C-alpha positions in Angstrom: 58.2 64.2 36.1 57.1 62.5 39.2 53.3 62.2 39.8 52.0 62.7 43.3 50.5 59.6 45.0 46.7 59.8 45.5 45.7 61.1 49.0 44.7 58.4 51.4 41.2 59.9 51.7 40.6 60.3 48.0 37.8 59.0 45.7 40.6 58.3 43.1 41.3 55.0 44.6 38.0 54.3 46.5 36.6 50.7 46.1 32.9 51.2 45.8 32.3 47.4 45.8 34.3 46.6 48.9 31.2 46.3 51.1 28.5 46.3 48.4 26.5 49.2 49.9 27.7 52.2 47.9 26.1 53.4 44.8 28.9 55.2 42.9 26.5 57.6 41.2 25.0 58.6 44.5 28.5 59.2 46.0 29.5 61.2 43.0 26.3 63.3 43.4 27.1 64.0 47.0 30.7 64.9 46.2 29.6 67.2 43.4 28.8 69.8 46.1 25.3 70.4 44.6 23.9 70.0 48.1 26.3 72.5 49.6 25.6 75.1 46.9 21.8 74.5 47.5 22.3 75.2 51.2 21.5 71.6 52.2 22.9 69.6 55.1 24.4 66.2 54.8 24.9 63.6 57.6 27.0 60.6 56.7 26.4 57.7 59.0 27.9 54.2 59.0 30.2 51.8 60.7 33.9 51.9 61.1 35.9 51.6 57.9 33.0 52.2 55.5 34.3 55.2 53.7 32.6 58.1 55.6 35.8 60.1 55.9 36.8 59.5 52.3 33.4 60.9 51.1 33.5 63.8 53.5 37.0 64.8 52.6 36.2 64.5 48.8 33.2 66.7 49.3 35.2 69.3 51.3 37.9 69.4 48.6 35.3 69.9 45.8 33.5 72.7 47.7 36.8 74.5 48.3 37.6 74.1 44.6 34.3 75.8 43.8 35.0 78.6 46.3 32.3 77.3 48.7 32.8 76.3 52.4 31.9 73.2 54.3 32.5 72.1 57.9 33.1 68.6 59.0 31.8 67.8 62.5 32.6 64.6 64.2 30.3 63.0 66.8 31.2 60.5 69.5 30.2 56.9 68.6 28.3 56.6 71.9 26.4 59.2 73.7 26.4 59.2 77.5 23.5 60.6 79.5 
C-alpha cells in the first residue's frame, strides 16, 4: 500500500521552530476550529513565508471535517489610496 505524501500546506510537516515565533499549542488551538464554531473571526498576519497559508488551510480542512464552513480572504500587501 502506498501512502499519500503530506499536502504542501499541512501541519503534518510544519516546522514550528523555523522562525521562533510560533507557539505550537496556540496554532493547534486555532486549527481546532473552536473559534469558528463559536462564531469568532480570525485574522492571520505576518511576513512572507511565515506559515499563514499553512495555518489557514489547516483550519479550513478541520472546519470542513467538522461540517462547518470557513472562508479565506486575501488582502493586498499594500493598500493604495
